[in-house]
N, C-alpha and C positions, 0 to 999 in steps of 0.2 A: 559314588558307588563304593561300597566297602565289601570286603570279603567277609565270609562268615567265620567267626571264631572257632578255631581247632580244625579248620579245613583248608587244604591247599587248593586254591581256585583263583584263576584269572580270567577276565573277560575282556574281549575286544569288541566295543560297541561303536557303530557308526551312527551319527545323529544329523538330522537335517536342521542346521542353525546357521543360515547364511549371514546373519548379522553378528554372530559371536566374535568378540574381540579378546576376551581373556578366559583361559581354561586351565583349571587345576585338576589333575588326575591323581587319586589316591588308590593304590593297588591295581586298579583296572585301567586300561587304555581307552579313551573315548576319542574317536577320530571324526572331525566334522566332514561330512560329504563334500562341502564346497567351503574350504577354509579360506576364502577370499578376503575376509576381514580380520582373521585371526592374527593378533599382534603379540600376545603373551601366553606362554605355555609352561606350566610346572608339572613335573612328574615326580611323584613320590612313592618309592617302593613298587614301582611298576616293572614287571617282568616282560619286556618287549621281545625277548629272544625266541619264545615259543611260538610266535606268529610268523616264523620263517623269514624274518628280517625283510619283509616286503617294504619296499621304499615308499615313503610317505611324503608327499610334496607340501610344504608349508611355505610358500613363496614369500609372504609378508611378515612372518614371525621376526620380531626384532629382540624379544627377551625369552630366554630359555633357562629354566632352573631344573637341575637334575639332583635329586636327593634320595640316597639309599637305593640307587639303581646302577646299572652298568653303563657308564658314560660313553665308552667306546661303541658299544652296540647301538645306543641311542643316537649318537652323533653320526654314525655311518648310516642309519636307517632313515632318520628325519632329514629331509633335504630342506635346508634353511638358508638360502643364499642371501637373505637380508639381515641375518642375525647380527645384532650389534652388542648385545650384552648377555654373557654366558656365566651362570652360577652352578657350581658343582660342589655338592656336600656329600662326600662318602667317607665313612670311617674306616674303610678297608682299601688296600691297594687293588686298583683294577688291572687285570691281566688279560683283557680282551684282546684276541688277535684279529684286528680288524684294519681295513684301509679307510682312511678319513678323507673326505674332500677338503678343498681349500675353504677357508672362512675369510674372504677378502673384506667382508663388511664388518667383522668383529673389532670392537673398539674397547670393550672392558671385559676382563676375565677375572672372576673370583673363584678360586678353586681351593678348598680346604686342604691344608698341607698335612698329610699323614705319613709322609715319607716319599721317596722317588717312586713315580708312577709312570709306567711305560706309555699309557695313553696320553698323559700330560706332555711327556717328552715329544711324541708324535705331533700333537696338536700344536706345540710351540713353533714348529717349523711351517705351519700352515695358516697363520693369522698375521700377515705382514704389516697390517695396519693397526695393531694393538696399540692403544694410547695409555691404558690404565690396567694394573695388575694388582691383586690382592691374594695373599695366601691364606685368608680367613673369610668368613661370610659376614659382610658388612651389616646386613639386616639383623643378624643374630647377635651382633656384638653390643649387648645392652650396657647401660651404665654400670651395672653390678660387675660385669666382666671387665670393664675398663679399669675400675677401682681395683679389682683382684690383680690385673697386670702390674700394678705399681708396687706389689710386695715383692721382696727379695726372692729370687728363684735361682737355685744353683745352676750355673752355666753348664755343668757337666751333663744335666738332663735336657739341655736344649738341642734339638735336631737342627742339622744344617738346612737351611731353607731349600726347598725342592727346586726352585728357580735356578740355584747354582749348579744343580746336577744336569742341566741340559747343555752346559757349555762343552764338556767333553767326558770321556769314560772315567776320568779321575775325579770329576766333579768340581775341583777348585784349580783348574789349570790356568785361569785368567785368560781364556780364549776369547777373542772378540766375537760376540754374538749379535753384533749390530745387524748383520744381514737377515737374522730371524725377526727381530723386532725393531726395525729402523726408526720408528716414530714413537716408541714407548717413552713417556715422559714422567709417569707417576707410578710408584711402587709402594705398596703397604704391606708390612710383614708383621706377624704377631710377636715374634721373638727372634732375635738375632744379635750378632756382635758387629762392632764397627769394623772390624777386619773383613767380615762378610759383605757388608755394605760397600766398602772400598773396592772389593773384588767385582761386585755387581756393576757399579758405575763405571769401572774400567772397561768391563766386557760390553756394557751397553751404553755408550757415551751420550746417547740421546736423553738419558734419565735427567730430570730436573728436580723432581721432588720425591722424598723418601719418608714414609711414616713408619714408626716402630711403636707397637703398643706396650711392649715390655721394655722399660728404660734399660739400655744395655749397660749403663753405669751401675745402676742398682743390682743388676744380675751378678756383677763381679764380687768376688771376696773383697773385703775392705782394703786389703793390701794391694789390690790391683785396680782399685777405682780411680786413682789419680792418673794412671796411665791410659785407662779407658776413656777418661774425660778429655785427655789430651788428643786422642784419636777422634773423638766425637767432634771436638773444635775444629780439627783439620777437615772433617767431612763437611762441616758447615761452610767452609770456604769453598767447596766444590759444588754442592748441591743444597737445596732447601730441605732441612730436616725437621720433622715435627714428632713429639713424643706423645703417646696416648691420644687424647682428644684435642690437643692443642691446635688452634687454628694455623694455617700457613703463615710463616714469618714471625711467630711469637716466641720461639724457642731461644735458649741462651746461646749468646755468640759474642765473643770479644769481651768488652767491658759492660755489656747489658746485664740487667738483673738475672741471676741464674734461676732456673725453674726449681720448684719445690723438690727437695731430695737430692739435687745435683751436688757434685763435688767440684769446686772451682780449682783452677791450676794457676 
């Protein structure tokens, strides 16, 4: 269902589809009357607030994608106790003043990083079993985007990853955040520095693998690349680090063959 061009119109529709397993809603919210089989739900540009935030129970949904919507309102309205994978793609900061439930079953979080987000900070304290975190949307990261990330990019324009802002009010205090995500093992970041990764693995010691799409060495000015490569090598002694689309365990370490574009020390 789609809205009519030029008109502001949203519709909430209940349908009788007891066997429905996958549902994608664009602009309008469609709520199954008996969502006993519903496992996957995608909401794109849906205004759920105007329906009075009536709680909707979706007991078996394991995958939820929120795109161009208000994540705080949706996460507080949809009751998804079985949710295991959450994808949030919003290009603006969400300032929803809401109370969120716990997400004890959540294992993977993909949240497009556009800057520190209050809803993200709140959610980070409510998903103690999170195992995998990405600050970009994996499904949207096409080969063209991966190649683009290999190009030099001035470090001055790189924002601090939002995940670092959940530690304390200063953002980079090195506070131990292990109590929030005690079983987090894998983190993927679109762009960051080796110093930021070092802070991250110090704050969350359960992390075992870190993927960075934009090579932190190539992001530096030429005069700084040797020092950044030294920091990268030190990181590889603590956790497994992959650059761009490299498979785990294939990056440059010690006397191994360096990856394309790397600077040896």
